[in-house]
C-alpha positions, 0 to 999 in steps of 0.5 A, a space after each residue: 905562548 899564553 892563549 888569547 881571550 875568547 873575545 879576541 879568538 873568535 868573532 865570525 868563522 870567516 874572520 877566523 879562517 882569514 886570521 889563521 891564514 894571516 898567521 901562516 903568512 906572517 910566520 912564513 914571511 918572518 922565517 924567510 926574512 930571518 932565515 930561521 924557523 917560522 914563528 908567530 908575531 907577538 900577540 898573534 893568535 896561533 891556536 888552530 880552529 876546533 871543529 866538531 861534527 854532530 848529526 846523522 848518517 849524512 854527516 857521519 859518512 855512510 856511502 863513502 865506502 871508507 869507515 873507521 868503524 861500522 856502528 856509526 859509519 864514521 868516515 875520514 872522507 865525510 864533508 866535515 873532515 874535508 872542510 876541517 882539513 882545508 882550514 887547518 882545523 882539529 876535527 872531532 867526529 861525533 856523528 852517527 848513522 841513524 842519529 836523531 835529535 835526541 842523540 845530541 843530548 842523550 846517550 844512545 845504544 848501538 846495535 843489539 846486545 850480545 853475551 860473553 862468558 868467562 871463567 875466573 879463579 875467585 877464592 870465596 873466602 877472599 871474595 864473599 860476593 863472587 858475582 861482584 868480583 867476577 864482574 869487576 874482572 870481566 870489565 878489567 879484562 874488557 870481556 865485551 871488547 875494546 870500543 872502536 871510538 873514544 866516545 864508545 863504551 860497553 855496559 856490562 849487565 850480569 846475566 848468570 853465574 855459577 861457582 864450582 870450588 874456586 872457579 866461577 863462571 859468569 855470563 854478561 850481556 854487552 851493550 855498545 853505547 855512545 855518549 851524547 854527541 854534545 859531550 864532544 863540544 867544549 869551550 874550545 870548539 869553534 865550529 859545529 857542523 851537522 845534518 839532523 832531522 831526517 830520521 826523526 821524521 821517518 827517513 828509512 820508512 820513506 825509502 822503503 815505502 816510496 823507493 823500494 816497495 813503491 806502494 802508493 798507500 804506504 808511501 803516502 802515509 809515510 810522507 804525510 806522517 813526516 810532514 806532520 812531524 817536521 815542525 816538532 822536529 825543528 823545535 827539538 833541533 833548536 833546543 839541541 843547538 841552543 844546548 850545543 852553543 851553551 856547551 861551547 861557552 857561547 863561542 861556537 858557530 853552528 852550521 846546519 846543512 840541508 840534505 840533497 834531493 833524493 830523486 832525480 825527477 820532480 814527478 814520479 807516479 806509483 805504481 808504474 803500471 797503473 799510477 795513482 799517487 805522485 810520490 816524486 812530487 810529494 817527496 820533493 815537497 817534503 824536502 822543500 818543507 824541511 828546508 823551509 822549516 829548518 831555515 826558519 828555525 835557524 833565523 829564530 835562533 839568530 833572532 835570540 842571540 844576534 846574527 851569524 851564530 847559527 847558519 843554515 847551509 841551503 846550498 847543498 842541493 845546488 852543489 849537487 846540481 839540483 836533482 841531477 844526481 838524485 836516484 832514478 826512482 823507476 823500477 828499471 833505472 839508470 843510476 850511472 850519474 847518481 851520487 847516492 847509493 842505489 838500494 840493493 847495490 851489490 857489495 854495499 851494506 844496507 846502511 849505505 843505501 840512499 846515502 852519498 857516494 864520494 862525489 856527493 860527499 865532495 859536493 856537500 864539502 864544497 857547499 860547506 866550505 864556501 859557507 864557512 870561508 865566504 
């Protein structure tokens, strides 16, 4: 059937989800009444919601242990995938481990470049520029490999080449690149989910200095630097989210999620043998500051466009039980109830440390599902 108008198709996510549930109910009732195949009533919208996931590792899936690939650590068990499945939506995951706000709008190099060498028979009489022909063949043969995701590609940079008679041996530098995350947003996008900002203010540095090395001076510097960077990070986030909604034709609803508490205690002084700095309180204060600034940013965006275009899901921490399932920051710690992967956990990648285990992802899923469906 013809697609309905954009105005009819979208109002608010709660009405969107309710509308699709109603369509399913109507189709089922019609099938039962006629004994035939379920079909939608005339004039009823039947196209399914379109969900796009953007952001960093707390959206991609780090910590789940189930990954489609290990460059962005995208997981079929992350919160976005679960919520999309629960509302019968089509789902596109463009989130990426290590993501920063700039990655929403710009391409990003993933990992280090590596070299590949190959030899092709290239007739110099037919191909005077044998270097160009070699590079063409290398790309056609996918010498650098086949990208693991549809938004991944390799850039080929010629390094060196030498010809002997009709044979030409060349070496290329291969760099894996992901497209700007916003490229996954289209005028068909209904809902956009993301977490962003933690890496912009130094998440990994904070983890190392405050939860691993536990150095009071370095920890203080990291947390103070993060607090200073937070307002600018939120301003950049607002610019990126405006661009996301514009890319959707002004139709998408955007859900920015908060992060869970990292530590399971309000106060934790370091070093433990002779405490001089309350790293726990400073870390919690930083997380509260981040929530306050992001909530304010979302409110400012809604003031520009009208209410309910942008949403800040501040219930993630509550869904996690507050600090209950954060990490125990002590040197000798009991993290049996933690929903974050402790630093140094055997069998886990470094990129998984201090990221949600599956119970944590499930808790975030519950918070978002309530926010989306009401």
